[in-house]
PDB file with SEQRES, HELIX, SHEET and CRYST1 records, atoms N, CA, C and O in Angstrom:
SEQRES   1 A   80  MET GLY ILE ASP ALA MET LYS ARG LEU SER ILE ARG ASP          
SEQRES   2 A   80  VAL ARG ARG GLU LEU SER GLN ILE ASP GLU LEU ILE ARG          
SEQRES   3 A   80  ARG GLU GLY GLU LEU LEU ILE THR ARG ARG GLY ARG PRO          
SEQRES   4 A   80  ILE ALA ARG ILE LEU PRO ILE LYS SER GLU GLN MET PRO          
SEQRES   5 A   80  GLN SER HIS ALA ALA LEU ARG ALA THR MET ARG ARG LEU          
SEQRES   6 A   80  GLN THR GLY SER GLU VAL ILE VAL ARG GLY GLU ARG ASP          
SEQRES   7 A   80  GLU ARG                                                      
HELIX    1 AA1 ILE A    3  ALA A    5  5                                   3    
HELIX    2 AA2 ILE A   11  GLU A   17  1                                   7    
HELIX    3 AA3 LEU A   18  GLN A   20  5                                   3    
HELIX    4 AA4 ILE A   21  GLU A   28  1                                   8    
HELIX    5 AA5 HIS A   55  THR A   61  1                                   7    
HELIX    6 AA6 SER A   69  GLU A   79  1                                  11    
SHEET    1 AA1 3 LYS A   7  SER A  10  0                                        
SHEET    2 AA1 3 LEU A  31  ARG A  35  1                                        
SHEET    3 AA1 3 ARG A  38  ILE A  43 -1                                        
CRYST1    1.000    1.000    1.000  90.00  90.00  90.00 P 1           1          
ATOM      1  N   MET A   1     -84.571   8.812  57.168  1.00  0.00           N  
ATOM      2  CA  MET A   1     -84.433   8.560  58.595  1.00  0.00           C  
ATOM      3  C   MET A   1     -85.496   9.378  59.300  1.00  0.00           C  
ATOM      4  O   MET A   1     -85.578  10.588  59.093  1.00  0.00           O  
ATOM      5  N   GLY A   2     -86.314   8.743  60.130  1.00  0.00           N  
ATOM      6  CA  GLY A   2     -87.348   9.451  60.865  1.00  0.00           C  
ATOM      7  C   GLY A   2     -86.777  10.228  62.036  1.00  0.00           C  
ATOM      8  O   GLY A   2     -85.662   9.966  62.488  1.00  0.00           O  
ATOM      9  N   ILE A   3     -87.544  11.175  62.517  1.00  0.00           N  
ATOM     10  CA  ILE A   3     -87.092  12.006  63.635  1.00  0.00           C  
ATOM     11  C   ILE A   3     -86.809  11.151  64.862  1.00  0.00           C  
ATOM     12  O   ILE A   3     -85.870  11.443  65.604  1.00  0.00           O  
ATOM     13  N   ASP A   4     -87.589  10.112  65.093  1.00  0.00           N  
ATOM     14  CA  ASP A   4     -87.379   9.265  66.266  1.00  0.00           C  
ATOM     15  C   ASP A   4     -86.066   8.503  66.204  1.00  0.00           C  
ATOM     16  O   ASP A   4     -85.492   8.178  67.243  1.00  0.00           O  
ATOM     17  N   ALA A   5     -85.578   8.212  64.990  1.00  0.00           N  
ATOM     18  CA  ALA A   5     -84.355   7.430  64.837  1.00  0.00           C  
ATOM     19  C   ALA A   5     -83.094   8.286  64.930  1.00  0.00           C  
ATOM     20  O   ALA A   5     -81.992   7.749  65.046  1.00  0.00           O  
ATOM     21  N   MET A   6     -83.242   9.609  64.881  1.00  0.00           N  
ATOM     22  CA  MET A   6     -82.080  10.499  64.926  1.00  0.00           C  
ATOM     23  C   MET A   6     -81.524  10.609  66.332  1.00  0.00           C  
ATOM     24  O   MET A   6     -82.242  10.466  67.322  1.00  0.00           O  
ATOM     25  N   LYS A   7     -80.233  10.864  66.394  1.00  0.00           N  
ATOM     26  CA  LYS A   7     -79.579  11.138  67.662  1.00  0.00           C  
ATOM     27  C   LYS A   7     -80.055  12.503  68.142  1.00  0.00           C  
ATOM     28  O   LYS A   7     -79.926  13.491  67.419  1.00  0.00           O  
ATOM     29  N   ARG A   8     -80.609  12.570  69.360  1.00  0.00           N  
ATOM     30  CA  ARG A   8     -81.092  13.830  69.924  1.00  0.00           C  
ATOM     31  C   ARG A   8     -80.048  14.407  70.871  1.00  0.00           C  
ATOM     32  O   ARG A   8     -79.489  13.700  71.709  1.00  0.00           O  
ATOM     33  N   LEU A   9     -79.800  15.693  70.722  1.00  0.00           N  
ATOM     34  CA  LEU A   9     -78.887  16.405  71.611  1.00  0.00           C  
ATOM     35  C   LEU A   9     -79.551  17.691  72.059  1.00  0.00           C  
ATOM     36  O   LEU A   9     -80.175  18.387  71.258  1.00  0.00           O  
ATOM     37  N   SER A  10     -79.419  18.007  73.335  1.00  0.00           N  
ATOM     38  CA  SER A  10     -79.920  19.294  73.802  1.00  0.00           C  
ATOM     39  C   SER A  10     -78.945  20.373  73.357  1.00  0.00           C  
ATOM     40  O   SER A  10     -77.799  20.078  73.017  1.00  0.00           O  
ATOM     41  N   ILE A  11     -79.389  21.596  73.360  1.00  0.00           N  
ATOM     42  CA  ILE A  11     -78.530  22.703  72.966  1.00  0.00           C  
ATOM     43  C   ILE A  11     -77.305  22.763  73.877  1.00  0.00           C  
ATOM     44  O   ILE A  11     -76.221  23.136  73.430  1.00  0.00           O  
ATOM     45  N   ARG A  12     -77.466  22.405  75.133  1.00  0.00           N  
ATOM     46  CA  ARG A  12     -76.346  22.369  76.085  1.00  0.00           C  
ATOM     47  C   ARG A  12     -75.327  21.301  75.680  1.00  0.00           C  
ATOM     48  O   ARG A  12     -74.120  21.536  75.736  1.00  0.00           O  
ATOM     49  N   ASP A  13     -75.818  20.128  75.272  1.00  0.00           N  
ATOM     50  CA  ASP A  13     -74.915  19.057  74.818  1.00  0.00           C  
ATOM     51  C   ASP A  13     -74.153  19.475  73.561  1.00  0.00           C  
ATOM     52  O   ASP A  13     -72.969  19.170  73.415  1.00  0.00           O  
ATOM     53  N   VAL A  14     -74.840  20.175  72.656  1.00  0.00           N  
ATOM     54  CA  VAL A  14     -74.195  20.622  71.422  1.00  0.00           C  
ATOM     55  C   VAL A  14     -73.061  21.584  71.750  1.00  0.00           C  
ATOM     56  O   VAL A  14     -71.978  21.485  71.174  1.00  0.00           O  
ATOM     57  N   ARG A  15     -73.302  22.512  72.670  1.00  0.00           N  
ATOM     58  CA  ARG A  15     -72.248  23.455  73.053  1.00  0.00           C  
ATOM     59  C   ARG A  15     -71.044  22.713  73.630  1.00  0.00           C  
ATOM     60  O   ARG A  15     -69.899  23.064  73.349  1.00  0.00           O  
ATOM     61  N   ARG A  16     -71.305  21.704  74.426  1.00  0.00           N  
ATOM     62  CA  ARG A  16     -70.230  20.938  75.054  1.00  0.00           C  
ATOM     63  C   ARG A  16     -69.466  20.097  74.024  1.00  0.00           C  
ATOM     64  O   ARG A  16     -68.251  19.938  74.145  1.00  0.00           O  
ATOM     65  N   GLU A  17     -70.154  19.560  73.020  1.00  0.00           N  
ATOM     66  CA  GLU A  17     -69.565  18.666  72.024  1.00  0.00           C  
ATOM     67  C   GLU A  17     -69.133  19.375  70.745  1.00  0.00           C  
ATOM     68  O   GLU A  17     -68.685  18.723  69.802  1.00  0.00           O  
ATOM     69  N   LEU A  18     -69.260  20.702  70.698  1.00  0.00           N  
ATOM     70  CA  LEU A  18     -69.016  21.433  69.463  1.00  0.00           C  
ATOM     71  C   LEU A  18     -67.628  21.195  68.878  1.00  0.00           C  
ATOM     72  O   LEU A  18     -67.479  21.142  67.657  1.00  0.00           O  
ATOM     73  N   SER A  19     -66.632  21.055  69.710  1.00  0.00           N  
ATOM     74  CA  SER A  19     -65.279  20.847  69.189  1.00  0.00           C  
ATOM     75  C   SER A  19     -65.132  19.495  68.486  1.00  0.00           C  
ATOM     76  O   SER A  19     -64.188  19.298  67.720  1.00  0.00           O  
ATOM     77  N   GLN A  20     -66.048  18.573  68.736  1.00  0.00           N  
ATOM     78  CA  GLN A  20     -65.987  17.244  68.121  1.00  0.00           C  
ATOM     79  C   GLN A  20     -67.226  16.954  67.277  1.00  0.00           C  
ATOM     80  O   GLN A  20     -67.585  15.796  67.064  1.00  0.00           O  
ATOM     81  N   ILE A  21     -67.872  18.011  66.801  1.00  0.00           N  
ATOM     82  CA  ILE A  21     -69.131  17.830  66.065  1.00  0.00           C  
ATOM     83  C   ILE A  21     -68.933  17.028  64.787  1.00  0.00           C  
ATOM     84  O   ILE A  21     -69.818  16.270  64.390  1.00  0.00           O  
ATOM     85  N   ASP A  22     -67.772  17.188  64.132  1.00  0.00           N  
ATOM     86  CA  ASP A  22     -67.525  16.431  62.903  1.00  0.00           C  
ATOM     87  C   ASP A  22     -67.497  14.930  63.165  1.00  0.00           C  
ATOM     88  O   ASP A  22     -68.041  14.150  62.383  1.00  0.00           O  
ATOM     89  N   GLU A  23     -66.874  14.530  64.247  1.00  0.00           N  
ATOM     90  CA  GLU A  23     -66.820  13.110  64.612  1.00  0.00           C  
ATOM     91  C   GLU A  23     -68.207  12.596  64.994  1.00  0.00           C  
ATOM     92  O   GLU A  23     -68.581  11.478  64.638  1.00  0.00           O  
ATOM     93  N   LEU A  24     -68.954  13.404  65.708  1.00  0.00           N  
ATOM     94  CA  LEU A  24     -70.301  13.025  66.126  1.00  0.00           C  
ATOM     95  C   LEU A  24     -71.214  12.826  64.914  1.00  0.00           C  
ATOM     96  O   LEU A  24     -71.984  11.866  64.868  1.00  0.00           O  
ATOM     97  N   ILE A  25     -71.129  13.720  63.946  1.00  0.00           N  
ATOM     98  CA  ILE A  25     -71.947  13.589  62.738  1.00  0.00           C  
ATOM     99  C   ILE A  25     -71.519  12.369  61.926  1.00  0.00           C  
ATOM    100  O   ILE A  25     -72.364  11.649  61.395  1.00  0.00           O  
ATOM    101  N   ARG A  26     -70.207  12.135  61.829  1.00  0.00           N  
ATOM    102  CA  ARG A  26     -69.731  10.958  61.102  1.00  0.00           C  
ATOM    103  C   ARG A  26     -70.247   9.678  61.752  1.00  0.00           C  
ATOM    104  O   ARG A  26     -70.637   8.737  61.060  1.00  0.00           O  
ATOM    105  N   ARG A  27     -70.247   9.645  63.070  1.00  0.00           N  
ATOM    106  CA  ARG A  27     -70.653   8.452  63.801  1.00  0.00           C  
ATOM    107  C   ARG A  27     -72.174   8.274  63.830  1.00  0.00           C  
ATOM    108  O   ARG A  27     -72.666   7.160  63.649  1.00  0.00           O  
ATOM    109  N   GLU A  28     -72.913   9.347  64.053  1.00  0.00           N  
ATOM    110  CA  GLU A  28     -74.361   9.250  64.253  1.00  0.00           C  
ATOM    111  C   GLU A  28     -75.187   9.548  63.005  1.00  0.00           C  
ATOM    112  O   GLU A  28     -76.345   9.140  62.922  1.00  0.00           O  
ATOM    113  N   GLY A  29     -74.609  10.253  62.035  1.00  0.00           N  
ATOM    114  CA  GLY A  29     -75.398  10.670  60.872  1.00  0.00           C  
ATOM    115  C   GLY A  29     -76.150  11.939  61.206  1.00  0.00           C  
ATOM    116  O   GLY A  29     -75.533  12.931  61.595  1.00  0.00           O  
ATOM    117  N   GLU A  30     -77.455  11.937  61.068  1.00  0.00           N  
ATOM    118  CA  GLU A  30     -78.259  13.120  61.347  1.00  0.00           C  
ATOM    119  C   GLU A  30     -78.374  13.347  62.849  1.00  0.00           C  
ATOM    120  O   GLU A  30     -78.469  12.405  63.637  1.00  0.00           O  
ATOM    121  N   LEU A  31     -78.360  14.626  63.223  1.00  0.00           N  
ATOM    122  CA  LEU A  31     -78.515  15.007  64.625  1.00  0.00           C  
ATOM    123  C   LEU A  31     -79.737  15.899  64.765  1.00  0.00           C  
ATOM    124  O   LEU A  31     -79.982  16.757  63.917  1.00  0.00           O  
ATOM    125  N   LEU A  32     -80.488  15.706  65.807  1.00  0.00           N  
ATOM    126  CA  LEU A  32     -81.639  16.545  66.109  1.00  0.00           C  
ATOM    127  C   LEU A  32     -81.300  17.357  67.346  1.00  0.00           C  
ATOM    128  O   LEU A  32     -81.012  16.794  68.402  1.00  0.00           O  
ATOM    129  N   ILE A  33     -81.333  18.676  67.223  1.00  0.00           N  
ATOM    130  CA  ILE A  33     -80.997  19.566  68.327  1.00  0.00           C  
ATOM    131  C   ILE A  33     -82.296  19.997  68.994  1.00  0.00           C  
ATOM    132  O   ILE A  33     -83.245  20.404  68.325  1.00  0.00           O  
ATOM    133  N   THR A  34     -82.328  19.904  70.310  1.00  0.00           N  
ATOM    134  CA  THR A  34     -83.534  20.245  71.050  1.00  0.00           C  
ATOM    135  C   THR A  34     -83.260  21.339  72.072  1.00  0.00           C  
ATOM    136  O   THR A  34     -82.139  21.498  72.556  1.00  0.00           O  
ATOM    137  N   ARG A  35     -84.291  22.074  72.381  1.00  0.00           N  
ATOM    138  CA  ARG A  35     -84.273  23.040  73.481  1.00  0.00           C  
ATOM    139  C   ARG A  35     -85.496  22.748  74.326  1.00  0.00           C  
ATOM    140  O   ARG A  35     -86.631  22.802  73.852  1.00  0.00           O  
ATOM    141  N   ARG A  36     -85.243  22.439  75.584  1.00  0.00           N  
ATOM    142  CA  ARG A  36     -86.322  22.066  76.519  1.00  0.00           C  
ATOM    143  C   ARG A  36     -87.178  20.922  75.973  1.00  0.00           C  
ATOM    144  O   ARG A  36     -88.395  20.891  76.154  1.00  0.00           O  
ATOM    145  N   GLY A  37     -86.502  19.977  75.295  1.00  0.00           N  
ATOM    146  CA  GLY A  37     -87.180  18.795  74.790  1.00  0.00           C  
ATOM    147  C   GLY A  37     -87.885  18.963  73.453  1.00  0.00           C  
ATOM    148  O   GLY A  37     -88.420  17.993  72.915  1.00  0.00           O  
ATOM    149  N   ARG A  38     -87.897  20.178  72.903  1.00  0.00           N  
ATOM    150  CA  ARG A  38     -88.570  20.430  71.620  1.00  0.00           C  
ATOM    151  C   ARG A  38     -87.529  20.592  70.515  1.00  0.00           C  
ATOM    152  O   ARG A  38     -86.546  21.311  70.694  1.00  0.00           O  
ATOM    153  N   PRO A  39     -87.729  19.938  69.388  1.00  0.00           N  
ATOM    154  CA  PRO A  39     -86.770  20.048  68.280  1.00  0.00           C  
ATOM    155  C   PRO A  39     -86.678  21.483  67.762  1.00  0.00           C  
ATOM    156  O   PRO A  39     -87.696  22.144  67.555  1.00  0.00           O  
ATOM    157  N   ILE A  40     -85.441  21.959  67.555  1.00  0.00           N  
ATOM    158  CA  ILE A  40     -85.249  23.302  66.996  1.00  0.00           C  
ATOM    159  C   ILE A  40     -84.392  23.283  65.732  1.00  0.00           C  
ATOM    160  O   ILE A  40     -84.445  24.221  64.937  1.00  0.00           O  
ATOM    161  N   ALA A  41     -83.601  22.224  65.538  1.00  0.00           N  
ATOM    162  CA  ALA A  41     -82.731  22.171  64.363  1.00  0.00           C  
ATOM    163  C   ALA A  41     -82.339  20.736  64.070  1.00  0.00           C  
ATOM    164  O   ALA A  41     -82.427  19.850  64.920  1.00  0.00           O  
ATOM    165  N   ARG A  42     -81.900  20.540  62.827  1.00  0.00           N  
ATOM    166  CA  ARG A  42     -81.407  19.232  62.417  1.00  0.00           C  
ATOM    167  C   ARG A  42     -80.100  19.457  61.671  1.00  0.00           C  
ATOM    168  O   ARG A  42     -80.025  20.320  60.796  1.00  0.00           O  
ATOM    169  N   ILE A  43     -79.082  18.697  62.004  1.00  0.00           N  
ATOM    170  CA  ILE A  43     -77.791  18.782  61.334  1.00  0.00           C  
ATOM    171  C   ILE A  43     -77.622  17.522  60.501  1.00  0.00           C  
ATOM    172  O   ILE A  43     -77.765  16.405  60.997  1.00  0.00           O  
ATOM    173  N   LEU A  44     -77.313  17.727  59.209  1.00  0.00           N  
ATOM    174  CA  LEU A  44     -77.163  16.624  58.268  1.00  0.00           C  
ATOM    175  C   LEU A  44     -75.746  16.582  57.737  1.00  0.00           C  
ATOM    176  O   LEU A  44     -75.144  17.632  57.513  1.00  0.00           O  
ATOM    177  N   PRO A  45     -75.200  15.395  57.530  1.00  0.00           N  
ATOM    178  CA  PRO A  45     -73.875  15.317  56.897  1.00  0.00           C  
ATOM    179  C   PRO A  45     -74.005  15.624  55.408  1.00  0.00           C  
ATOM    180  O   PRO A  45     -75.035  15.346  54.793  1.00  0.00           O  
ATOM    181  N   ILE A  46     -72.959  16.195  54.841  1.00  0.00           N  
ATOM    182  CA  ILE A  46     -72.927  16.447  53.404  1.00  0.00           C  
ATOM    183  C   ILE A  46     -72.491  15.162  52.718  1.00  0.00           C  
ATOM    184  O   ILE A  46     -71.495  14.550  53.104  1.00  0.00           O  
ATOM    185  N   LYS A  47     -73.230  14.763  51.713  1.00  0.00           N  
ATOM    186  CA  LYS A  47     -72.904  13.538  50.985  1.00  0.00           C  
ATOM    187  C   LYS A  47     -72.095  13.923  49.764  1.00  0.00           C  
ATOM    188  O   LYS A  47     -72.653  14.190  48.700  1.00  0.00           O  
ATOM    189  N   SER A  48     -70.798  13.952  49.913  1.00  0.00           N  
ATOM    190  CA  SER A  48     -69.923  14.402  48.831  1.00  0.00           C  
ATOM    191  C   SER A  48     -69.584  13.302  47.839  1.00  0.00           C  
ATOM    192  O   SER A  48     -68.984  13.586  46.803  1.00  0.00           O  
ATOM    193  N   GLU A  49     -69.943  12.071  48.116  1.00  0.00           N  
ATOM    194  CA  GLU A  49     -69.622  10.969  47.209  1.00  0.00           C  
ATOM    195  C   GLU A  49     -70.399  11.079  45.904  1.00  0.00           C  
ATOM    196  O   GLU A  49     -69.933  10.605  44.868  1.00  0.00           O  
ATOM    197  N   GLN A  50     -71.566  11.691  45.938  1.00  0.00           N  
ATOM    198  CA  GLN A  50     -72.415  11.743  44.763  1.00  0.00           C  
ATOM    199  C   GLN A  50     -72.101  13.015  43.972  1.00  0.00           C  
ATOM    200  O   GLN A  50     -72.283  14.130  44.462  1.00  0.00           O  
ATOM    201  N   MET A  51     -71.635  12.826  42.759  1.00  0.00           N  
ATOM    202  CA  MET A  51     -71.316  13.946  41.887  1.00  0.00           C  
ATOM    203  C   MET A  51     -72.601  14.437  41.220  1.00  0.00           C  
ATOM    204  O   MET A  51     -73.485  13.636  40.917  1.00  0.00           O  
ATOM    205  N   PRO A  52     -72.709  15.734  40.991  1.00  0.00           N  
ATOM    206  CA  PRO A  52     -73.888  16.228  40.280  1.00  0.00           C  
ATOM    207  C   PRO A  52     -73.931  15.689  38.857  1.00  0.00           C  
ATOM    208  O   PRO A  52     -72.897  15.404  38.253  1.00  0.00           O  
ATOM    209  N   GLN A  53     -75.124  15.556  38.340  1.00  0.00           N  
ATOM    210  CA  GLN A  53     -75.313  15.022  36.994  1.00  0.00           C  
ATOM    211  C   GLN A  53     -74.785  16.019  35.970  1.00  0.00           C  
ATOM    212  O   GLN A  53     -74.985  17.224  36.121  1.00  0.00           O  
ATOM    213  N   SER A  54     -74.118  15.535  34.939  1.00  0.00           N  
ATOM    214  CA  SER A  54     -73.593  16.415  33.894  1.00  0.00           C  
ATOM    215  C   SER A  54     -74.748  16.971  33.071  1.00  0.00           C  
ATOM    216  O   SER A  54     -75.842  16.408  33.058  1.00  0.00           O  
ATOM    217  N   HIS A  55     -74.493  18.080  32.385  1.00  0.00           N  
ATOM    218  CA  HIS A  55     -75.526  18.677  31.541  1.00  0.00           C  
ATOM    219  C   HIS A  55     -75.929  17.727  30.421  1.00  0.00           C  
ATOM    220  O   HIS A  55     -77.108  17.633  30.079  1.00  0.00           O  
ATOM    221  N   ALA A  56     -74.969  17.031  29.857  1.00  0.00           N  
ATOM    222  CA  ALA A  56     -75.269  16.090  28.769  1.00  0.00           C  
ATOM    223  C   ALA A  56     -76.159  14.958  29.277  1.00  0.00           C  
ATOM    224  O   ALA A  56     -77.103  14.563  28.594  1.00  0.00           O  
ATOM    225  N   ALA A  57     -75.872  14.436  30.459  1.00  0.00           N  
ATOM    226  CA  ALA A  57     -76.688  13.358  31.024  1.00  0.00           C  
ATOM    227  C   ALA A  57     -78.092  13.859  31.348  1.00  0.00           C  
ATOM    228  O   ALA A  57     -79.077  13.150  31.146  1.00  0.00           O  
ATOM    229  N   LEU A  58     -78.170  15.081  31.849  1.00  0.00           N  
ATOM    230  CA  LEU A  58     -79.481  15.658  32.153  1.00  0.00           C  
ATOM    231  C   LEU A  58     -80.296  15.840  30.878  1.00  0.00           C  
ATOM    232  O   LEU A  58     -81.476  15.490  30.843  1.00  0.00           O  
ATOM    233  N   ARG A  59     -79.676  16.384  29.831  1.00  0.00           N  
ATOM    234  CA  ARG A  59     -80.374  16.559  28.552  1.00  0.00           C  
ATOM    235  C   ARG A  59     -80.841  15.224  27.985  1.00  0.00           C  
ATOM    236  O   ARG A  59     -81.912  15.149  27.383  1.00  0.00           O  
ATOM    237  N   ALA A  60     -80.058  14.180  28.166  1.00  0.00           N  
ATOM    238  CA  ALA A  60     -80.415  12.856  27.643  1.00  0.00           C  
ATOM    239  C   ALA A  60     -81.671  12.306  28.311  1.00  0.00           C  
ATOM    240  O   ALA A  60     -82.376  11.494  27.713  1.00  0.00           O  
ATOM    241  N   THR A  61     -81.961  12.728  29.532  1.00  0.00           N  
ATOM    242  CA  THR A  61     -83.146  12.231  30.247  1.00  0.00           C  
ATOM    243  C   THR A  61     -84.403  13.014  29.901  1.00  0.00           C  
ATOM    244  O   THR A  61     -85.512  12.571  30.201  1.00  0.00           O  
ATOM    245  N   MET A  62     -84.239  14.181  29.267  1.00  0.00           N  
ATOM    246  CA  MET A  62     -85.392  15.022  28.939  1.00  0.00           C  
ATOM    247  C   MET A  62     -85.991  14.607  27.600  1.00  0.00           C  
ATOM    248  O   MET A  62     -85.274  14.249  26.666  1.00  0.00           O  
ATOM    249  N   ARG A  63     -87.311  14.663  27.526  1.00  0.00           N  
ATOM    250  CA  ARG A  63     -87.948  14.306  26.254  1.00  0.00           C  
ATOM    251  C   ARG A  63     -87.778  15.449  25.269  1.00  0.00           C  
ATOM    252  O   ARG A  63     -87.720  16.614  25.661  1.00  0.00           O  
ATOM    253  N   ARG A  64     -87.699  15.113  24.003  1.00  0.00           N  
ATOM    254  CA  ARG A  64     -87.514  16.104  22.943  1.00  0.00           C  
ATOM    255  C   ARG A  64     -88.847  16.774  22.629  1.00  0.00           C  
ATOM    256  O   ARG A  64     -89.888  16.119  22.609  1.00  0.00           O  
ATOM    257  N   LEU A  65     -88.810  18.067  22.387  1.00  0.00           N  
ATOM    258  CA  LEU A  65     -90.007  18.799  21.994  1.00  0.00           C  
ATOM    259  C   LEU A  65     -90.300  18.549  20.515  1.00  0.00           C  
ATOM    260  O   LEU A  65     -89.384  18.405  19.706  1.00  0.00           O  
ATOM    261  N   GLN A  66     -91.579  18.499  20.178  1.00  0.00           N  
ATOM    262  CA  GLN A  66     -91.975  18.342  18.779  1.00  0.00           C  
ATOM    263  C   GLN A  66     -91.722  19.637  18.000  1.00  0.00           C  
ATOM    264  O   GLN A  66     -91.407  19.618  16.810  1.00  0.00           O  
ATOM    265  N   THR A  67     -91.869  20.759  18.710  1.00  0.00           N  
ATOM    266  CA  THR A  67     -91.664  22.075  18.113  1.00  0.00           C  
ATOM    267  C   THR A  67     -90.451  22.707  18.780  1.00  0.00           C  
ATOM    268  O   THR A  67     -90.280  22.586  19.993  1.00  0.00           O  
ATOM    269  N   GLY A  68     -89.615  23.375  18.010  1.00  0.00           N  
ATOM    270  CA  GLY A  68     -88.431  24.010  18.563  1.00  0.00           C  
ATOM    271  C   GLY A  68     -88.795  25.107  19.564  1.00  0.00           C  
ATOM    272  O   GLY A  68     -89.840  25.744  19.438  1.00  0.00           O  
ATOM    273  N   SER A  69     -87.952  25.320  20.533  1.00  0.00           N  
ATOM    274  CA  SER A  69     -88.231  26.317  21.563  1.00  0.00           C  
ATOM    275  C   SER A  69     -88.334  27.723  20.992  1.00  0.00           C  
ATOM    276  O   SER A  69     -89.077  28.550  21.521  1.00  0.00           O  
ATOM    277  N   GLU A  70     -87.600  28.008  19.922  1.00  0.00           N  
ATOM    278  CA  GLU A  70     -87.670  29.348  19.331  1.00  0.00           C  
ATOM    279  C   GLU A  70     -89.056  29.627  18.763  1.00  0.00           C  
ATOM    280  O   GLU A  70     -89.523  30.765  18.806  1.00  0.00           O  
ATOM    281  N   VAL A  71     -89.722  28.595  18.230  1.00  0.00           N  
ATOM    282  CA  VAL A  71     -91.076  28.749  17.697  1.00  0.00           C  
ATOM    283  C   VAL A  71     -92.060  28.981  18.846  1.00  0.00           C  
ATOM    284  O   VAL A  71     -92.963  29.811  18.733  1.00  0.00           O  
ATOM    285  N   ILE A  72     -91.888  28.258  19.936  1.00  0.00           N  
ATOM    286  CA  ILE A  72     -92.766  28.408  21.100  1.00  0.00           C  
ATOM    287  C   ILE A  72     -92.621  29.805  21.692  1.00  0.00           C  
ATOM    288  O   ILE A  72     -93.620  30.442  22.026  1.00  0.00           O  
ATOM    289  N   VAL A  73     -91.383  30.287  21.827  1.00  0.00           N  
ATOM    290  CA  VAL A  73     -91.148  31.609  22.407  1.00  0.00           C  
ATOM    291  C   VAL A  73     -91.740  32.691  21.499  1.00  0.00           C  
ATOM    292  O   VAL A  73     -92.387  33.619  21.983  1.00  0.00           O  
ATOM    293  N   ARG A  74     -91.523  32.576  20.208  1.00  0.00           N  
ATOM    294  CA  ARG A  74     -92.113  33.569  19.289  1.00  0.00           C  
ATOM    295  C   ARG A  74     -93.626  33.583  19.394  1.00  0.00           C  
ATOM    296  O   ARG A  74     -94.241  34.649  19.403  1.00  0.00           O  
ATOM    297  N   GLY A  75     -94.233  32.401  19.473  1.00  0.00           N  
ATOM    298  CA  GLY A  75     -95.690  32.315  19.601  1.00  0.00           C  
ATOM    299  C   GLY A  75     -96.187  32.964  20.880  1.00  0.00           C  
ATOM    300  O   GLY A  75     -97.218  33.636  20.866  1.00  0.00           O  
ATOM    301  N   GLU A  76     -95.479  32.777  21.983  1.00  0.00           N  
ATOM    302  CA  GLU A  76     -95.878  33.413  23.237  1.00  0.00           C  
ATOM    303  C   GLU A  76     -95.703  34.914  23.178  1.00  0.00           C  
ATOM    304  O   GLU A  76     -96.511  35.646  23.749  1.00  0.00           O  
ATOM    305  N   ARG A  77     -94.666  35.396  22.502  1.00  0.00           N  
ATOM    306  CA  ARG A  77     -94.463  36.848  22.355  1.00  0.00           C  
ATOM    307  C   ARG A  77     -95.586  37.462  21.514  1.00  0.00           C  
ATOM    308  O   ARG A  77     -96.076  38.549  21.821  1.00  0.00           O  
ATOM    309  N   ASP A  78     -95.990  36.758  20.453  1.00  0.00           N  
ATOM    310  CA  ASP A  78     -97.022  37.287  19.568  1.00  0.00           C  
ATOM    311  C   ASP A  78     -98.381  37.340  20.257  1.00  0.00           C  
ATOM    312  O   ASP A  78     -99.225  38.148  19.868  1.00  0.00           O  
ATOM    313  N   GLU A  79     -98.620  36.505  21.267  1.00  0.00           N  
ATOM    314  CA  GLU A  79     -99.905  36.490  21.959  1.00  0.00           C  
ATOM    315  C   GLU A  79    -100.093  37.726  22.819  1.00  0.00           C  
ATOM    316  O   GLU A  79    -101.228  38.067  23.153  1.00  0.00           O  
ATOM    317  N   ARG A  80     -99.041  38.395  23.182  1.00  0.00           N  
ATOM    318  CA  ARG A  80     -99.148  39.556  24.086  1.00  0.00           C  
ATOM    319  C   ARG A  80     -99.578  40.769  23.396  1.00  0.00           C  
ATOM    320  O   ARG A  80     -99.713  41.821  24.021  1.00  0.00           O  
TER     321      ARG A  80                                                      
END                                                                             
């Protein structure tokens, strides 16, 4: 979402709407907070629907090394 497409609120509006900020974020998505017309902050909703990738799934996406990591580490230690 570009900055122009975000809902803009002045710092004064944020103070006034603070008690309902959760509803405002749910309705508008990202909010751009301004002071004297200049952006100072951006509030983003937390996307809790997406679960972090499991370690097993992450390992499955990584390419296998031709040489074991223990050999690489020993070689780097010996170079010092």
